[in-house]
PDBQT receptor file of N, H, CA, C and O in Angstrom, charges set to zero:
ATOM      1  N   UNK A   1      16.201 -11.213  21.630  1.00  0.00    +0.000 N 
ATOM      2  CA  UNK A   1      16.488 -10.433  20.443  1.00  0.00    +0.000 C 
ATOM      3  C   UNK A   1      15.628  -9.168  20.466  1.00  0.00    +0.000 C 
ATOM      4  O   UNK A   1      14.401  -9.256  20.505  1.00  0.00    +0.000 OA
ATOM      5  N   UNK A   2      16.248  -8.024  20.444  1.00  0.00    +0.000 N 
ATOM      6  H   UNK A   2      17.245  -7.953  20.413  1.00  0.00    +0.000 HD
ATOM      7  CA  UNK A   2      15.530  -6.753  20.472  1.00  0.00    +0.000 C 
ATOM      8  C   UNK A   2      15.562  -6.107  19.101  1.00  0.00    +0.000 C 
ATOM      9  O   UNK A   2      16.608  -6.043  18.455  1.00  0.00    +0.000 OA
ATOM     10  N   UNK A   3      14.396  -5.625  18.658  1.00  0.00    +0.000 N 
ATOM     11  H   UNK A   3      13.546  -5.678  19.183  1.00  0.00    +0.000 HD
ATOM     12  CA  UNK A   3      14.312  -4.922  17.388  1.00  0.00    +0.000 C 
ATOM     13  C   UNK A   3      14.378  -3.426  17.601  1.00  0.00    +0.000 C 
ATOM     14  O   UNK A   3      14.333  -2.937  18.730  1.00  0.00    +0.000 OA
ATOM     15  N   UNK A   4      14.485  -2.717  16.510  1.00  0.00    +0.000 N 
ATOM     16  H   UNK A   4      14.522  -3.114  15.593  1.00  0.00    +0.000 HD
ATOM     17  CA  UNK A   4      14.494  -1.262  16.582  1.00  0.00    +0.000 C 
ATOM     18  C   UNK A   4      13.062  -0.752  16.578  1.00  0.00    +0.000 C 
ATOM     19  O   UNK A   4      12.193  -1.295  15.896  1.00  0.00    +0.000 OA
ATOM     20  N   UNK A   5      12.834   0.301  17.352  1.00  0.00    +0.000 N 
ATOM     21  H   UNK A   5      13.540   0.743  17.906  1.00  0.00    +0.000 HD
ATOM     22  CA  UNK A   5      11.502   0.873  17.455  1.00  0.00    +0.000 C 
ATOM     23  C   UNK A   5      11.532   2.351  17.134  1.00  0.00    +0.000 C 
ATOM     24  O   UNK A   5      12.530   3.034  17.363  1.00  0.00    +0.000 OA
ATOM     25  N   UNK A   6      10.418   2.838  16.596  1.00  0.00    +0.000 N 
ATOM     26  H   UNK A   6       9.607   2.283  16.410  1.00  0.00    +0.000 HD
ATOM     27  CA  UNK A   6      10.240   4.257  16.304  1.00  0.00    +0.000 C 
ATOM     28  C   UNK A   6       9.214   4.779  17.296  1.00  0.00    +0.000 C 
ATOM     29  O   UNK A   6       8.159   4.171  17.476  1.00  0.00    +0.000 OA
ATOM     30  N   UNK A   7       9.513   5.899  17.939  1.00  0.00    +0.000 N 
ATOM     31  H   UNK A   7      10.370   6.393  17.793  1.00  0.00    +0.000 HD
ATOM     32  CA  UNK A   7       8.610   6.485  18.927  1.00  0.00    +0.000 C 
ATOM     33  C   UNK A   7       8.171   7.860  18.470  1.00  0.00    +0.000 C 
ATOM     34  O   UNK A   7       8.995   8.758  18.293  1.00  0.00    +0.000 OA
ATOM     35  N   UNK A   8       6.865   8.023  18.277  1.00  0.00    +0.000 N 
ATOM     36  H   UNK A   8       6.196   7.294  18.420  1.00  0.00    +0.000 HD
ATOM     37  CA  UNK A   8       6.278   9.322  17.959  1.00  0.00    +0.000 C 
ATOM     38  C   UNK A   8       5.240   9.628  19.023  1.00  0.00    +0.000 C 
ATOM     39  O   UNK A   8       4.066   9.304  18.845  1.00  0.00    +0.000 OA
ATOM     40  N   UNK A   9       5.636  10.231  20.102  1.00  0.00    +0.000 N 
ATOM     41  H   UNK A   9       6.590  10.494  20.247  1.00  0.00    +0.000 HD
ATOM     42  CA  UNK A   9       4.697  10.535  21.178  1.00  0.00    +0.000 C 
ATOM     43  C   UNK A   9       4.159   9.258  21.788  1.00  0.00    +0.000 C 
ATOM     44  O   UNK A   9       4.908   8.500  22.404  1.00  0.00    +0.000 OA
ATOM     45  N   UNK A  10       2.865   9.012  21.623  1.00  0.00    +0.000 N 
ATOM     46  H   UNK A  10       2.257   9.628  21.123  1.00  0.00    +0.000 HD
ATOM     47  CA  UNK A  10       2.261   7.806  22.192  1.00  0.00    +0.000 C 
ATOM     48  C   UNK A  10       2.327   6.618  21.243  1.00  0.00    +0.000 C 
ATOM     49  O   UNK A  10       1.913   5.518  21.609  1.00  0.00    +0.000 OA
ATOM     50  N   UNK A  11       2.844   6.819  20.022  1.00  0.00    +0.000 N 
ATOM     51  H   UNK A  11       3.180   7.713  19.725  1.00  0.00    +0.000 HD
ATOM     52  CA  UNK A  11       2.932   5.742  19.035  1.00  0.00    +0.000 C 
ATOM     53  C   UNK A  11       4.307   5.091  19.129  1.00  0.00    +0.000 C 
ATOM     54  O   UNK A  11       5.332   5.752  18.964  1.00  0.00    +0.000 OA
ATOM     55  N   UNK A  12       4.316   3.790  19.395  1.00  0.00    +0.000 N 
ATOM     56  H   UNK A  12       3.484   3.253  19.529  1.00  0.00    +0.000 HD
ATOM     57  CA  UNK A  12       5.557   3.012  19.445  1.00  0.00    +0.000 C 
ATOM     58  C   UNK A  12       5.391   1.843  18.484  1.00  0.00    +0.000 C 
ATOM     59  O   UNK A  12       4.543   0.976  18.698  1.00  0.00    +0.000 OA
ATOM     60  N   UNK A  13       6.202   1.815  17.419  1.00  0.00    +0.000 N 
ATOM     61  H   UNK A  13       6.891   2.519  17.245  1.00  0.00    +0.000 HD
ATOM     62  CA  UNK A  13       6.060   0.781  16.397  1.00  0.00    +0.000 C 
ATOM     63  C   UNK A  13       7.436   0.286  15.981  1.00  0.00    +0.000 C 
ATOM     64  O   UNK A  13       8.394   1.055  15.906  1.00  0.00    +0.000 OA
ATOM     65  N   UNK A  14       7.513  -1.012  15.713  1.00  0.00    +0.000 N 
ATOM     66  H   UNK A  14       6.734  -1.636  15.775  1.00  0.00    +0.000 HD
ATOM     67  CA  UNK A  14       8.801  -1.562  15.285  1.00  0.00    +0.000 C 
ATOM     68  C   UNK A  14       9.072  -1.154  13.844  1.00  0.00    +0.000 C 
ATOM     69  O   UNK A  14       8.150  -0.907  13.067  1.00  0.00    +0.000 OA
ATOM     70  N   UNK A  15      10.340  -1.088  13.508  1.00  0.00    +0.000 N 
ATOM     71  H   UNK A  15      11.090  -1.288  14.140  1.00  0.00    +0.000 HD
ATOM     72  CA  UNK A  15      10.733  -0.691  12.159  1.00  0.00    +0.000 C 
ATOM     73  C   UNK A  15      10.223  -1.703  11.139  1.00  0.00    +0.000 C 
ATOM     74  O   UNK A  15       9.817  -1.321  10.041  1.00  0.00    +0.000 OA
ATOM     75  N   UNK A  16      10.240  -2.977  11.485  1.00  0.00    +0.000 N 
ATOM     76  H   UNK A  16      10.570  -3.287  12.377  1.00  0.00    +0.000 HD
ATOM     77  CA  UNK A  16       9.755  -4.006  10.564  1.00  0.00    +0.000 C 
ATOM     78  C   UNK A  16       8.270  -3.799  10.255  1.00  0.00    +0.000 C 
ATOM     79  O   UNK A  16       7.863  -3.891   9.097  1.00  0.00    +0.000 OA
ATOM     80  N   UNK A  17       7.464  -3.523  11.270  1.00  0.00    +0.000 N 
ATOM     81  H   UNK A  17       7.794  -3.449  12.211  1.00  0.00    +0.000 HD
ATOM     82  CA  UNK A  17       6.043  -3.274  11.042  1.00  0.00    +0.000 C 
ATOM     83  C   UNK A  17       5.827  -1.986  10.263  1.00  0.00    +0.000 C 
ATOM     84  O   UNK A  17       4.910  -1.907   9.445  1.00  0.00    +0.000 OA
ATOM     85  N   UNK A  18       6.648  -0.986  10.502  1.00  0.00    +0.000 N 
ATOM     86  H   UNK A  18       7.392  -1.050  11.167  1.00  0.00    +0.000 HD
ATOM     87  CA  UNK A  18       6.541   0.273   9.767  1.00  0.00    +0.000 C 
ATOM     88  C   UNK A  18       6.834   0.055   8.283  1.00  0.00    +0.000 C 
ATOM     89  O   UNK A  18       6.174   0.649   7.430  1.00  0.00    +0.000 OA
ATOM     90  N   UNK A  19       7.809  -0.785   7.971  1.00  0.00    +0.000 N 
ATOM     91  H   UNK A  19       8.344  -1.268   8.663  1.00  0.00    +0.000 HD
ATOM     92  CA  UNK A  19       8.132  -1.100   6.580  1.00  0.00    +0.000 C 
ATOM     93  C   UNK A  19       6.976  -1.846   5.920  1.00  0.00    +0.000 C 
ATOM     94  O   UNK A  19       6.630  -1.559   4.773  1.00  0.00    +0.000 OA
ATOM     95  N   UNK A  20       6.380  -2.794   6.626  1.00  0.00    +0.000 N 
ATOM     96  H   UNK A  20       6.661  -3.027   7.557  1.00  0.00    +0.000 HD
ATOM     97  CA  UNK A  20       5.251  -3.545   6.072  1.00  0.00    +0.000 C 
ATOM     98  C   UNK A  20       4.081  -2.609   5.788  1.00  0.00    +0.000 C 
ATOM     99  O   UNK A  20       3.448  -2.716   4.737  1.00  0.00    +0.000 OA
ATOM    100  N   UNK A  21       3.786  -1.698   6.706  1.00  0.00    +0.000 N 
ATOM    101  H   UNK A  21       4.300  -1.612   7.559  1.00  0.00    +0.000 HD
ATOM    102  CA  UNK A  21       2.698  -0.744   6.507  1.00  0.00    +0.000 C 
ATOM    103  C   UNK A  21       2.996   0.160   5.313  1.00  0.00    +0.000 C 
ATOM    104  O   UNK A  21       2.102   0.435   4.513  1.00  0.00    +0.000 OA
ATOM    105  N   UNK A  22       4.228   0.622   5.182  1.00  0.00    +0.000 N 
ATOM    106  H   UNK A  22       4.955   0.399   5.833  1.00  0.00    +0.000 HD
ATOM    107  CA  UNK A  22       4.598   1.486   4.063  1.00  0.00    +0.000 C 
ATOM    108  C   UNK A  22       4.437   0.756   2.736  1.00  0.00    +0.000 C 
ATOM    109  O   UNK A  22       3.960   1.347   1.767  1.00  0.00    +0.000 OA
ATOM    110  N   UNK A  23       4.827  -0.520   2.671  1.00  0.00    +0.000 N 
ATOM    111  H   UNK A  23       5.215  -1.000   3.458  1.00  0.00    +0.000 HD
ATOM    112  CA  UNK A  23       4.677  -1.298   1.440  1.00  0.00    +0.000 C 
ATOM    113  C   UNK A  23       3.203  -1.484   1.103  1.00  0.00    +0.000 C 
ATOM    114  O   UNK A  23       2.823  -1.393  -0.064  1.00  0.00    +0.000 OA
ATOM    115  N   UNK A  24       2.366  -1.743   2.107  1.00  0.00    +0.000 N 
ATOM    116  H   UNK A  24       2.674  -1.817   3.055  1.00  0.00    +0.000 HD
ATOM    117  CA  UNK A  24       0.933  -1.904   1.860  1.00  0.00    +0.000 C 
ATOM    118  C   UNK A  24       0.312  -0.617   1.334  1.00  0.00    +0.000 C 
ATOM    119  O   UNK A  24      -0.547  -0.660   0.454  1.00  0.00    +0.000 OA
ATOM    120  N   UNK A  25       0.738   0.528   1.865  1.00  0.00    +0.000 N 
ATOM    121  H   UNK A  25       1.436   0.563   2.580  1.00  0.00    +0.000 HD
ATOM    122  CA  UNK A  25       0.211   1.810   1.392  1.00  0.00    +0.000 C 
ATOM    123  C   UNK A  25       0.626   2.052  -0.054  1.00  0.00    +0.000 C 
ATOM    124  O   UNK A  25      -0.185   2.516  -0.856  1.00  0.00    +0.000 OA
ATOM    125  N   UNK A  26       1.874   1.747  -0.401  1.00  0.00    +0.000 N 
ATOM    126  H   UNK A  26       2.533   1.371   0.251  1.00  0.00    +0.000 HD
ATOM    127  CA  UNK A  26       2.355   1.922  -1.774  1.00  0.00    +0.000 C 
ATOM    128  C   UNK A  26       1.583   1.028  -2.732  1.00  0.00    +0.000 C 
ATOM    129  O   UNK A  26       1.183   1.474  -3.807  1.00  0.00    +0.000 OA
ATOM    130  N   UNK A  27       1.368  -0.231  -2.355  1.00  0.00    +0.000 N 
ATOM    131  H   UNK A  27       1.694  -0.594  -1.482  1.00  0.00    +0.000 HD
ATOM    132  CA  UNK A  27       0.619  -1.153  -3.219  1.00  0.00    +0.000 C 
ATOM    133  C   UNK A  27      -0.814  -0.668  -3.394  1.00  0.00    +0.000 C 
ATOM    134  O   UNK A  27      -1.361  -0.740  -4.495  1.00  0.00    +0.000 OA
ATOM    135  N   UNK A  28      -1.429  -0.175  -2.320  1.00  0.00    +0.000 N 
ATOM    136  H   UNK A  28      -0.986  -0.117  -1.426  1.00  0.00    +0.000 HD
ATOM    137  CA  UNK A  28      -2.789   0.346  -2.421  1.00  0.00    +0.000 C 
ATOM    138  C   UNK A  28      -2.848   1.546  -3.355  1.00  0.00    +0.000 C 
ATOM    139  O   UNK A  28      -3.742   1.631  -4.197  1.00  0.00    +0.000 OA
ATOM    140  N   UNK A  29      -1.910   2.471  -3.216  1.00  0.00    +0.000 N 
ATOM    141  H   UNK A  29      -1.184   2.402  -2.532  1.00  0.00    +0.000 HD
ATOM    142  CA  UNK A  29      -1.898   3.652  -4.075  1.00  0.00    +0.000 C 
ATOM    143  C   UNK A  29      -1.676   3.270  -5.537  1.00  0.00    +0.000 C 
ATOM    144  O   UNK A  29      -2.291   3.855  -6.429  1.00  0.00    +0.000 OA
ATOM    145  N   UNK A  30      -0.810   2.303  -5.790  1.00  0.00    +0.000 N 
ATOM    146  H   UNK A  30      -0.310   1.828  -5.066  1.00  0.00    +0.000 HD
ATOM    147  CA  UNK A  30      -0.598   1.842  -7.162  1.00  0.00    +0.000 C 
ATOM    148  C   UNK A  30      -1.869   1.207  -7.718  1.00  0.00    +0.000 C 
ATOM    149  O   UNK A  30      -2.205   1.412  -8.885  1.00  0.00    +0.000 OA
ATOM    150  N   UNK A  31      -2.578   0.437  -6.893  1.00  0.00    +0.000 N 
ATOM    151  H   UNK A  31      -2.305   0.270  -5.946  1.00  0.00    +0.000 HD
ATOM    152  CA  UNK A  31      -3.807  -0.200  -7.352  1.00  0.00    +0.000 C 
ATOM    153  C   UNK A  31      -4.870   0.834  -7.683  1.00  0.00    +0.000 C 
ATOM    154  O   UNK A  31      -5.683   0.613  -8.581  1.00  0.00    +0.000 OA
ATOM    155  N   UNK A  32      -4.881   1.946  -6.986  1.00  0.00    +0.000 N 
ATOM    156  H   UNK A  32      -4.221   2.125  -6.256  1.00  0.00    +0.000 HD
ATOM    157  CA  UNK A  32      -5.874   2.987  -7.246  1.00  0.00    +0.000 C 
ATOM    158  C   UNK A  32      -5.475   3.837  -8.446  1.00  0.00    +0.000 C 
ATOM    159  O   UNK A  32      -6.334   4.212  -9.245  1.00  0.00    +0.000 OA
ATOM    160  N   UNK A  33      -4.198   4.145  -8.588  1.00  0.00    +0.000 N 
ATOM    161  H   UNK A  33      -3.501   3.840  -7.940  1.00  0.00    +0.000 HD
ATOM    162  CA  UNK A  33      -3.753   5.105  -9.587  1.00  0.00    +0.000 C 
ATOM    163  C   UNK A  33      -3.442   4.495 -10.953  1.00  0.00    +0.000 C 
ATOM    164  O   UNK A  33      -3.617   5.160 -11.974  1.00  0.00    +0.000 OA
ATOM    165  N   UNK A  34      -2.986   3.245 -10.992  1.00  0.00    +0.000 N 
ATOM    166  H   UNK A  34      -2.844   2.704 -10.163  1.00  0.00    +0.000 HD
ATOM    167  CA  UNK A  34      -2.609   2.633 -12.259  1.00  0.00    +0.000 C 
ATOM    168  C   UNK A  34      -3.877   2.204 -12.983  1.00  0.00    +0.000 C 
ATOM    169  O   UNK A  34      -4.714   1.509 -12.407  1.00  0.00    +0.000 OA
ATOM    170  N   UNK A  35      -4.028   2.613 -14.244  1.00  0.00    +0.000 N 
ATOM    171  H   UNK A  35      -3.348   3.177 -14.712  1.00  0.00    +0.000 HD
ATOM    172  CA  UNK A  35      -5.240   2.238 -14.978  1.00  0.00    +0.000 C 
ATOM    173  C   UNK A  35      -5.306   0.730 -15.201  1.00  0.00    +0.000 C 
ATOM    174  O   UNK A  35      -4.290   0.071 -15.420  1.00  0.00    +0.000 OA
ATOM    175  N   UNK A  36      -6.527   0.203 -15.140  1.00  0.00    +0.000 N 
ATOM    176  H   UNK A  36      -7.353   0.738 -14.962  1.00  0.00    +0.000 HD
ATOM    177  CA  UNK A  36      -6.733  -1.229 -15.326  1.00  0.00    +0.000 C 
ATOM    178  C   UNK A  36      -6.986  -1.527 -16.800  1.00  0.00    +0.000 C 
ATOM    179  O   UNK A  36      -7.920  -0.991 -17.397  1.00  0.00    +0.000 OA
ATOM    180  N   UNK A  37      -6.148  -2.386 -17.384  1.00  0.00    +0.000 N 
ATOM    181  H   UNK A  37      -5.390  -2.822 -16.899  1.00  0.00    +0.000 HD
ATOM    182  CA  UNK A  37      -6.291  -2.756 -18.789  1.00  0.00    +0.000 C 
ATOM    183  C   UNK A  37      -6.590  -4.251 -18.857  1.00  0.00    +0.000 C 
ATOM    184  O   UNK A  37      -5.683  -5.077 -18.955  1.00  0.00    +0.000 OA
ATOM    185  N   UNK A  38      -7.858  -4.574 -18.804  1.00  0.00    +0.000 N 
ATOM    186  H   UNK A  38      -8.595  -3.903 -18.725  1.00  0.00    +0.000 HD
ATOM    187  CA  UNK A  38      -8.262  -5.967 -18.901  1.00  0.00    +0.000 C 
ATOM    188  C   UNK A  38      -8.987  -6.219 -20.195  1.00  0.00    +0.000 C 
ATOM    189  O   UNK A  38      -9.168  -5.302 -20.997  1.00  0.00    +0.000 OA
ATOM    190  N   UNK A  39      -9.406  -7.452 -20.413  1.00  0.00    +0.000 N 
ATOM    191  H   UNK A  39      -9.259  -8.196 -19.762  1.00  0.00    +0.000 HD
ATOM    192  CA  UNK A  39     -10.150  -7.760 -21.631  1.00  0.00    +0.000 C 
ATOM    193  C   UNK A  39     -11.479  -7.007 -21.667  1.00  0.00    +0.000 C 
ATOM    194  O   UNK A  39     -12.229  -7.011 -20.690  1.00  0.00    +0.000 OA
ATOM    195  N   UNK A  40     -11.761  -6.371 -22.786  1.00  0.00    +0.000 N 
ATOM    196  H   UNK A  40     -11.153  -6.368 -23.579  1.00  0.00    +0.000 HD
ATOM    197  CA  UNK A  40     -13.012  -5.669 -22.941  1.00  0.00    +0.000 C 
ATOM    198  C   UNK A  40     -13.009  -4.251 -22.390  1.00  0.00    +0.000 C 
ATOM    199  O   UNK A  40     -14.010  -3.547 -22.522  1.00  0.00    +0.000 OA
ATOM    200  N   UNK A  41     -11.918  -3.813 -21.779  1.00  0.00    +0.000 N 
ATOM    201  H   UNK A  41     -11.105  -4.385 -21.672  1.00  0.00    +0.000 HD
ATOM    202  CA  UNK A  41     -11.889  -2.454 -21.233  1.00  0.00    +0.000 C 
ATOM    203  C   UNK A  41     -11.408  -1.493 -22.316  1.00  0.00    +0.000 C 
ATOM    204  O   UNK A  41     -10.542  -1.825 -23.126  1.00  0.00    +0.000 OA
ATOM    205  N   UNK A  42     -11.980  -0.317 -22.311  1.00  0.00    +0.000 N 
ATOM    206  H   UNK A  42     -12.684  -0.047 -21.654  1.00  0.00    +0.000 HD
ATOM    207  CA  UNK A  42     -11.523   0.708 -23.230  1.00  0.00    +0.000 C 
ATOM    208  C   UNK A  42     -12.497   1.077 -24.315  1.00  0.00    +0.000 C 
ATOM    209  O   UNK A  42     -12.398   2.178 -24.858  1.00  0.00    +0.000 OA
ATOM    210  N   UNK A  43     -13.459   0.197 -24.672  1.00  0.00    +0.000 N 
ATOM    211  H   UNK A  43     -13.539  -0.697 -24.231  1.00  0.00    +0.000 HD
ATOM    212  CA  UNK A  43     -14.367   0.566 -25.747  1.00  0.00    +0.000 C 
ATOM    213  C   UNK A  43     -15.623   1.259 -25.233  1.00  0.00    +0.000 C 
ATOM    214  O   UNK A  43     -16.344   1.880 -26.013  1.00  0.00    +0.000 OA
ATOM    215  N   UNK A  44     -15.899   1.162 -23.924  1.00  0.00    +0.000 N 
ATOM    216  H   UNK A  44     -15.313   0.657 -23.290  1.00  0.00    +0.000 HD
ATOM    217  CA  UNK A  44     -17.028   1.866 -23.344  1.00  0.00    +0.000 C 
ATOM    218  C   UNK A  44     -18.368   1.218 -23.579  1.00  0.00    +0.000 C 
ATOM    219  O   UNK A  44     -19.386   1.783 -23.182  1.00  0.00    +0.000 OA
ATOM    220  N   UNK A  45     -18.419   0.053 -24.210  1.00  0.00    +0.000 N 
ATOM    221  H   UNK A  45     -17.591  -0.406 -24.533  1.00  0.00    +0.000 HD
ATOM    222  CA  UNK A  45     -19.670  -0.626 -24.481  1.00  0.00    +0.000 C 
ATOM    223  C   UNK A  45     -19.998  -1.572 -23.328  1.00  0.00    +0.000 C 
ATOM    224  O   UNK A  45     -19.250  -2.514 -23.066  1.00  0.00    +0.000 OA
ATOM    225  N   UNK A  46     -21.122  -1.325 -22.633  1.00  0.00    +0.000 N 
ATOM    226  H   UNK A  46     -21.730  -0.560 -22.846  1.00  0.00    +0.000 HD
ATOM    227  CA  UNK A  46     -21.466  -2.113 -21.447  1.00  0.00    +0.000 C 
ATOM    228  C   UNK A  46     -22.145  -3.431 -21.797  1.00  0.00    +0.000 C 
ATOM    229  O   UNK A  46     -22.248  -4.305 -20.936  1.00  0.00    +0.000 OA
ATOM    230  N   UNK A  47     -22.612  -3.604 -23.031  1.00  0.00    +0.000 N 
ATOM    231  H   UNK A  47     -22.529  -2.894 -23.731  1.00  0.00    +0.000 HD
ATOM    232  CA  UNK A  47     -23.349  -4.829 -23.367  1.00  0.00    +0.000 C 
ATOM    233  C   UNK A  47     -22.465  -5.951 -23.852  1.00  0.00    +0.000 C 
ATOM    234  O   UNK A  47     -22.959  -7.034 -24.167  1.00  0.00    +0.000 OA
TER     235      UNK A  47
């Protein structure tokens, strides 16, 4: 069974792995950019 591959010069990666990497990058960016609303967050009191 042969998969599809993407070739960029010396980089050869399967499409399935490229999709997994893209999803991980999106999840990471969402985790960084989306504000965290947990218990006790928002009032600014550290004690």
